[in-house]
KEKOL-847413 format. One record per residue: residue in three letters; x, y, z of N, C-alpha, C in turn. Coordinates in steps of 0.05 Angstrom, whole numbers, padded with zeros to 5 digits, always signed. Layout:
# residues N
ALAXYZXYZXYZ...
//
This chain:
# residues 272
MET+00017-00023-00001+00001+00001+00002+00017+00025-00001ASP+00015+00044-00020+00031+00067-00019+00019+00088-00003ASP+00034+00109+00004+00026+00131+00021-00001+00144+00012ASP-00003+00147-00013-00029+00161-00022-00053+00148-00016SER-00050+00119-00020-00074+00101-00016-00080+00103+00013TYR-00060+00101+00029-00065+00101+00058-00079+00126+00068ASP-00068+00150+00059-00080+00175+00064-00109+00176+00053ALA-00114+00165+00034-00142+00165+00020-00162+00150+00037LYS-00151+00127+00046-00170+00108+00060-00173+00116+00092GLN-00151+00128+00102-00153+00134+00131-00146+00164+00139PRO-00158+00182+00124-00152+00210+00129-00158+00217+00158GLU-00182+00209+00170-00191+00213+00197-00168+00207+00216SER-00159+00181+00213-00140+00169+00229-00115+00183+00231VAL-00105+00191+00207-00082+00209+00204-00085+00235+00218ALA-00107+00246+00214-00113+00272+00226-00112+00269+00257ALA-00124+00248+00266-00126+00242+00295-00098+00240+00306VAL-00081+00224+00293-00054+00221+00303-00040+00247+00305LEU-00042+00265+00284-00030+00291+00284-00039+00309+00308LYS-00065+00306+00314-00074+00321+00335-00063+00312+00362VAL-00063+00286+00365-00052+00275+00392-00022+00283+00396PHE-00006+00284+00375+00021+00291+00378+00026+00321+00383ALA+00006+00338+00367+00007+00366+00372-00002+00372+00402ILE-00018+00358+00412-00027+00364+00442-00003+00355+00459LEU+00007+00333+00454+00032+00325+00471+00053+00344+00468GLN+00059+00354+00445+00080+00371+00444+00073+00399+00458ALA+00051+00408+00454+00044+00435+00469+00045+00428+00498LEU+00035+00407+00511+00037+00404+00538+00066+00399+00549SER+00083+00389+00529+00112+00385+00538+00126+00414+00539GLU+00117+00433+00525+00128+00459+00524+00116+00476+00546ARG+00093+00473+00554+00082+00486+00575+00064+00471+00593ASN+00072+00459+00612+00055+00440+00627+00033+00454+00644GLU+00013+00440+00651-00008+00449+00665-00023+00472+00651THR-00035+00464+00628-00048+00485+00610-00078+00482+00609GLY-00091+00501+00607-00122+00499+00607-00131+00496+00577ILE-00156+00486+00574-00169+00479+00548-00168+00504+00531SER-00175+00527+00541-00176+00552+00526-00150+00560+00514GLU-00127+00557+00530-00104+00566+00522-00092+00543+00501LEU-00100+00519+00508-00087+00499+00487-00105+00500+00461SER-00129+00506+00464-00145+00510+00439-00135+00531+00421MET-00128+00554+00435-00118+00576+00421-00092+00571+00408ARG-00073+00561+00423-00046+00553+00414-00046+00535+00388LEU-00064+00515+00388-00063+00495+00368-00083+00502+00347GLY-00100+00522+00349-00122+00528+00330-00141+00505+00327MET-00149+00492+00349-00164+00471+00351-00189+00476+00368PRO-00213+00468+00358-00237+00474+00374-00236+00462+00401LYS-00247+00479+00421-00245+00466+00448-00256+00436+00451ALA-00279+00435+00438-00293+00407+00443-00275+00385+00433THR-00259+00391+00411-00242+00371+00398-00217+00365+00418ALA-00205+00389+00427-00184+00385+00448-00191+00371+00472TYR-00215+00375+00483-00227+00364+00508-00229+00333+00501ARG-00240+00328+00478-00244+00297+00473-00219+00283+00471PHE-00197+00295+00459-00173+00282+00456-00159+00279+00487LEU-00161+00300+00501-00148+00302+00526-00159+00282+00546GLN-00187+00278+00545-00199+00258+00561-00190+00230+00553SER-00188+00224+00527-00178+00198+00518-00151+00195+00530MET-00133+00214+00527-00103+00209+00534-00104+00207+00563LYS-00122+00221+00577-00123+00218+00607-00130+00191+00614THR-00150+00177+00600-00157+00150+00606-00136+00130+00602LEU-00120+00136+00581-00097+00119+00576-00073+00123+00595GLY-00074+00145+00610-00054+00148+00629-00033+00167+00622TYR-00033+00182+00601-00012+00198+00589-00017+00228+00596VAL-00039+00235+00605-00046+00262+00613-00060+00262+00639ARG-00052+00280+00656-00066+00284+00681-00082+00311+00682GLN-00100+00311+00698-00118+00336+00698-00119+00345+00731GLU-00113+00370+00734-00114+00382+00762-00143+00385+00772ALA-00151+00375+00791-00179+00376+00799-00188+00403+00808ASP-00169+00419+00819-00177+00446+00829-00177+00465+00808SER-00162+00464+00787-00157+00483+00767-00167+00474+00737GLU-00173+00449+00735-00179+00436+00709-00158+00441+00686ARG-00134+00441+00694-00114+00447+00677-00099+00419+00673TYR-00085+00415+00650-00078+00391+00642-00046+00390+00640GLY-00034+00365+00643-00004+00364+00641+00002+00335+00636LEU+00027+00331+00629+00035+00302+00622+00041+00288+00647THR+00039+00259+00647+00044+00243+00668+00073+00232+00663MET+00082+00218+00682+00108+00204+00682+00107+00182+00662ARG+00084+00171+00655+00085+00154+00633+00095+00159+00608VAL+00092+00185+00601+00106+00198+00576+00138+00196+00580PHE+00147+00204+00603+00174+00202+00608+00184+00176+00605GLU+00168+00154+00616+00177+00126+00614+00181+00119+00585LEU+00161+00128+00565+00167+00124+00538+00192+00137+00527GLY+00197+00157+00538+00221+00174+00526+00247+00158+00536THR+00246+00148+00559+00272+00133+00567+00278+00110+00553LYS+00256+00098+00540+00258+00073+00525+00269+00080+00499ALA+00268+00106+00489+00279+00114+00465+00310+00120+00467LEU+00321+00119+00492+00351+00122+00494+00366+00102+00482GLN+00387+00108+00468+00405+00089+00456+00413+00068+00476TYR+00417+00078+00499+00428+00059+00523+00406+00063+00546PRO+00385+00045+00543+00363+00047+00562+00372+00046+00591ASP+00395+00033+00597+00400+00029+00625+00416+00052+00636LEU+00423+00070+00618+00440+00093+00628+00429+00107+00650VAL+00404+00115+00653+00395+00131+00677+00397+00112+00699ASP+00390+00088+00699+00392+00072+00723+00419+00067+00732LEU+00438+00063+00714+00466+00061+00723+00477+00085+00735ALA+00467+00109+00725+00479+00136+00736+00464+00145+00762LYS+00441+00135+00768+00424+00149+00791+00438+00148+00816HIS+00452+00127+00823+00464+00125+00848+00487+00144+00850HIS+00504+00144+00828+00528+00160+00828+00521+00190+00828MET+00499+00198+00814+00488+00226+00814+00479+00233+00844GLN+00464+00215+00857+00455+00222+00883+00477+00224+00903MET+00498+00209+00900+00521+00212+00916+00539+00238+00911LEU+00540+00246+00887+00550+00271+00881+00535+00296+00891ALA+00508+00292+00890+00492+00314+00899+00494+00314+00929ASP+00495+00294+00943+00498+00292+00973+00524+00304+00982LYS+00547+00298+00969+00572+00310+00975+00575+00336+00969THR+00565+00345+00946+00571+00373+00938+00550+00394+00946GLY+00524+00381+00952+00502+00398+00960+00489+00413+00932GLU+00501+00405+00909+00493+00421+00885+00477+00403+00867THR+00468+00415+00845+00451+00401+00823+00471+00386+00806VAL+00460+00361+00800+00476+00343+00784+00456+00336+00757HIS+00469+00337+00734+00454+00332+00711+00467+00310+00696LEU+00450+00294+00681+00458+00274+00659+00445+00282+00632GLY+00464+00286+00614+00451+00294+00588+00464+00279+00567THR+00447+00277+00546+00455+00260+00519+00451+00280+00495LEU+00461+00273+00472+00459+00286+00450+00432+00282+00435ILE+00419+00303+00426+00394+00302+00409+00397+00321+00389ASP+00399+00314+00363+00403+00333+00342+00429+00348+00346SER+00428+00374+00347+00454+00386+00352+00452+00403+00380GLU+00439+00388+00398+00437+00401+00425+00439+00380+00444ILE+00439+00384+00470+00437+00363+00490+00410+00363+00502ILE+00403+00342+00516+00376+00341+00530+00382+00327+00557TYR+00371+00339+00578+00374+00328+00604+00359+00305+00605VAL+00368+00281+00612+00351+00256+00618+00351+00249+00649HIS+00365+00261+00665+00362+00258+00690+00373+00280+00707LYS+00364+00284+00730+00375+00308+00745+00369+00302+00776ILE+00388+00310+00792+00385+00311+00824+00389+00340+00830ASP+00367+00349+00845+00367+00377+00850+00386+00384+00874SER+00394+00410+00873+00410+00420+00896+00393+00421+00920ARG+00410+00414+00944+00396+00416+00971+00392+00448+00979HIS+00405+00463+00963+00399+00493+00970+00376+00503+00957THR+00363+00525+00967+00341+00540+00954+00350+00550+00927LEU+00372+00563+00927+00383+00574+00902+00401+00555+00888GLY+00391+00547+00863+00408+00531+00848+00404+00534+00820MET+00409+00517+00801+00409+00520+00773+00379+00514+00763TYR+00364+00529+00748+00337+00521+00741+00343+00503+00715SER+00329+00480+00718+00329+00461+00694+00305+00442+00700LYS+00301+00424+00679+00283+00402+00686+00290+00380+00665ILE+00283+00356+00673+00286+00332+00657+00271+00338+00631GLY+00284+00332+00608+00272+00337+00580+00279+00363+00569ARG+00293+00383+00585+00299+00410+00574+00323+00404+00556ARG+00322+00419+00533+00343+00418+00516+00364+00444+00523ALA+00387+00440+00515+00408+00461+00521+00428+00461+00498PRO+00441+00482+00494+00460+00484+00471+00488+00467+00477LEU+00501+00459+00456+00526+00446+00458+00549+00464+00467HIS+00549+00488+00453+00572+00505+00453+00578+00520+00482CYS+00559+00520+00498+00563+00536+00524+00552+00521+00549THR+00554+00494+00547+00548+00477+00571+00571+00458+00574ALA+00576+00449+00599+00598+00431+00604+00592+00404+00592ILE+00567+00395+00592+00560+00369+00580+00564+00369+00549GLY+00554+00390+00539+00557+00393+00509+00589+00393+00502LYS+00605+00409+00517+00632+00410+00509+00647+00380+00512VAL+00640+00366+00532+00652+00342+00534+00645+00320+00512LEU+00618+00323+00505+00608+00307+00485+00623+00310+00459MET+00626+00335+00452+00639+00342+00427+00671+00339+00428ALA+00684+00344+00452+00714+00341+00456+00721+00312+00447TRP+00707+00291+00458+00712+00266+00451+00701+00251+00430GLU+00684+00268+00415+00669+00257+00391+00688+00252+00368HIS+00682+00234+00351+00699+00226+00325+00699+00254+00309PRO+00719+00264+00297+00720+00290+00284+00699+00293+00261GLU+00698+00270+00244+00678+00273+00224+00650+00276+00233ARG+00642+00258+00252+00615+00264+00264+00610+00290+00278ARG+00630+00297+00293+00629+00324+00307+00625+00345+00286ASP+00637+00346+00263+00632+00364+00243+00604+00364+00233ARG+00592+00341+00229+00563+00338+00219+00545+00349+00243ILE+00552+00344+00267+00534+00353+00288+00537+00384+00294LEU+00560+00396+00288+00565+00425+00294+00553+00440+00269ALA+00553+00425+00245+00540+00438+00221+00510+00448+00228GLY+00496+00434+00247+00470+00440+00253+00469+00457+00278ALA+00490+00464+00289+00489+00478+00315+00488+00508+00310ASP+00474+00522+00327+00471+00553+00327+00488+00563+00351PHE+00510+00578+00343+00527+00587+00362+00517+00615+00373GLU+00494+00612+00386+00477+00634+00396+00492+00644+00420ARG+00492+00673+00423+00504+00686+00448+00482+00685+00471PHE+00485+00673+00491+00467+00674+00514+00477+00693+00537ARG+00502+00695+00539+00514+00713+00559+00540+00724+00547GLU+00551+00742+00563+00574+00757+00555+00599+00738+00549LYS+00601+00716+00563+00622+00698+00563+00619+00676+00543THR+00595+00675+00530+00586+00652+00510+00605+00653+00486ILE+00616+00629+00480+00634+00627+00457+00614+00625+00432VAL+00619+00642+00415+00599+00647+00392+00614+00641+00363GLU+00638+00633+00363+00651+00629+00338+00661+00597+00339ARG+00657+00585+00315+00664+00556+00314+00692+00551+00320GLY+00713+00567+00308+00738+00563+00312+00746+00565+00342ALA+00736+00586+00354+00741+00588+00384+00729+00564+00400PHE+00709+00553+00390+00694+00530+00403+00715+00506+00402LEU+00722+00504+00377+00741+00481+00370+00767+00482+00387ASN+00777+00505+00391+00800+00510+00409+00794+00502+00436GLU+00768+00511+00445+00758+00504+00473+00757+00472+00476LEU+00748+00458+00454+00746+00429+00458+00775+00416+00460GLU+00795+00427+00448+00821+00417+00452+00831+00420+00479ARG+00822+00441+00492+00828+00448+00520+00815+00428+00538VAL+00790+00425+00533+00773+00406+00548+00784+00378+00547LYS+00792+00368+00523+00801+00341+00521+00829+00339+00535ALA+00845+00359+00534+00870+00358+00547+00870+00357+00577GLN+00851+00371+00587+00848+00370+00617+00830+00351+00629GLY+00814+00338+00612+00799+00316+00620+00771+00323+00632PHE+00762+00347+00628+00736+00356+00636+00727+00382+00626GLY+00702+00385+00625+00691+00410+00611+00682+00430+00633GLU+00680+00457+00626+00670+00477+00644+00651+00494+00629ASP+00631+00503+00644+00613+00526+00634+00619+00548+00655ARG+00632+00570+00645+00638+00592+00660+00619+00616+00659GLU+00596+00610+00669+00573+00629+00666+00569+00636+00634GLU+00568+00616+00619+00565+00618+00592+00537+00614+00581PHE+00521+00601+00597+00495+00595+00587+00474+00608+00606ASP+00478+00606+00634+00459+00619+00653+00478+00636+00670ASP+00464+00662+00676+00478+00680+00691+00484+00669+00719HIS+00511+00671+00727+00518+00664+00756+00518+00635+00759ILE+00522+00620+00739+00521+00590+00742+00550+00580+00731ARG+00564+00563+00746+00587+00549+00737+00584+00519+00738CYS+00593+00506+00717+00587+00476+00716+00615+00464+00708LEU+00618+00441+00721+00639+00420+00714+00629+00396+00703GLY+00637+00386+00683+00626+00363+00671+00647+00342+00657ILE+00639+00316+00658+00657+00294+00645+00638+00278+00627PRO+00652+00264+00610+00636+00247+00589+00635+00220+00602ILE+00614+00204+00592+00613+00176+00597+00615+00160+00571PHE+00626+00139+00571+00636+00124+00545+00619+00095+00544ASP+00615+00089+00516+00605+00061+00512+00625+00041+00510ARG+00618+00018+00499+00638-00003+00497+00660+00000+00477LEU+00656+00020+00458+00673+00028+00436+00691+00052+00446SER+00688+00058+00470+00701+00083+00485+00692+00109+00469GLN+00667+00111+00459+00655+00133+00447+00639+00147+00469PRO+00638+00175+00469+00623+00188+00488+00592+00186+00480ILE+00578+00176+00499+00546+00175+00495+00530+00191+00515ALA+00545+00203+00534+00531+00221+00554+00549+00238+00568GLY+00539+00256+00583+00556+00275+00601+00542+00277+00624MET+00560+00281+00648+00550+00286+00674+00562+00311+00684SER+00545+00327+00698+00557+00353+00709+00547+00360+00733VAL+00564+00377+00748+00554+00389+00775+00552+00419+00769SER+00530+00431+00778+00526+00459+00772+00525+00475+00800PHE+00539+00498+00798+00541+00513+00823+00531+00543+00816PRO+00518+00555+00835+00518+00585+00832+00545+00595+00836SER+00550+00616+00823+00579+00626+00823+00589+00632+00852PHE+00572+00645+00868+00583+00651+00895+00589+00628+00912ARG+00579+00605+00904+00586+00579+00921+00607+00562+00906TYR+00616+00571+00883+00639+00556+00869+00666+00564+00880ASP+00680+00542+00889+00707+00545+00901+00727+00534+00881GLU+00741+00550+00868+00761+00542+00847+00782+00523+00858ALA+00789+00525+00884+00806+00507+00898+00798+00478+00899LYS+00769+00473+00900+00757+00447+00904+00750+00435+00877ALA+00754+00450+00857+00746+00440+00827+00760+00415+00823PRO+00784+00410+00829+00798+00383+00821+00784+00361+00837GLU+00777+00365+00861+00763+00345+00879+00736+00334+00863ILE+00720+00357+00855+00694+00352+00841+00700+00335+00816VAL+00720+00344+00801+00727+00330+00775+00734+00303+00779GLU+00748+00297+00801+00758+00268+00809+00734+00254+00815MET+00713+00264+00831+00689+00250+00839+00673+00243+00812LEU+00671+00261+00794+00656+00258+00770+00670+00237+00754THR+00695+00237+00752+00712+00218+00737+00707+00189+00748ARG+00709+00186+00775+00706+00158+00787+00677+00151+00780ALA+00658+00166+00780+00630+00158+00773+00628+00151+00744SER+00641+00168+00728+00639+00158+00698+00653+00134+00692ARG+00679+00128+00705+00693+00103+00702+00675+00080+00707ASP+00660+00081+00729+00642+00059+00737+00620+00056+00719ILE+00606+00076+00712+00582+00076+00693+00592+00065+00665SER+00614+00074+00656+00624+00069+00630+00632+00038+00631ALA+00644+00029+00651+00653-00001+00653+00627-00018+00651ARG+00607-00008+00664+00580-00025+00663+00566-00020+00637LEU+00575-00003+00622+00564-00003+00592+00583-00018+00574GLY+00604-00029+00584+00622-00046+00567+00648-00032+00558CYS+00651-00009+00571+00679+00005+00563+00700-00006+00578THR+00719-00019+00564+00744-00031+00576+00767-00013+00574ARG+00767+00008+00556+00787+00026+00554+00778+00054+00562PHE+00780+00061+00585+00771+00086+00594+00787+00111+00583PRO+00778+00128+00566+00795+00151+00555+00804+00169+00575LEU+00790+00174+00596+00798+00195+00617+00825+00184+00631ASP+00828+00158+00630+00854+00150+00643+00878+00157+00628GLU+00874+00167+00601+00898+00173+00586+00904+00203+00589VAL+00888+00217+00606+00890+00246+00608+00906+00250+00635ALA+00927+00268+00629+00944+00275+00652+00929+00288+00673ALA+00937+00282+00700+00921+00296+00721+00922+00328+00717PRO+00897+00339+00722+00894+00369+00714+00914+00386+00733THR+00923+00404+00723+00938+00424+00740+00924+00451+00738ARG+00924+00467+00761+00911+00491+00760+00927+00515+00768
//
């Protein structure tokens, strides 16, 4: 059956699928959304949006707040997303290490992987402090000004890195953001030489990050893990200790993913 005959025979089904995914996308961008707002954003009649939302609620993918009658996504959608990871065990393998890092540092710990020419946070442990880095699981972030993005690109195969960076937008987010490809490639050389990546208030104001890569059985980078600090809590003298903790965590996670030659062991101890 060709595509034309399929569309001709099942136009209503195709339209319904498109509506479902449009609603899912809209709720992922702005959780806890009311019918009127959703209808306006999607150009969809309220009755239609309501009908689809109720069906998705029955299936367990959408929740409805009883007091406000606003809608949001459930963790069942997140469960689907984790199954799409190239390494579905990654989050489970990293959880314990991330919690230990968060307990020892008191700061926010992120796990991120590559999606298109950006990173996406697939797990997070929040800082125990009130003031920390704003982020959420599923949030995308740029490659060129995040510690995770830098380590993923620093250890990437040059040809694949070129293809990835061809789709990257070197947008300026803050005064210290690297916005030129040549300067970014120089930064990647420095990152690889020292064995870790840094975000020096390049993406979010007053936020410093330290990150390391995680490797697969082919010793290729498949994720990054980072610790984020408000600048006033960042202690330069303690950075090597944080990097060592991150590196130990990565070594164990990478080994469990089948990595037998851990690339960071080939990096000289960092000097500051």
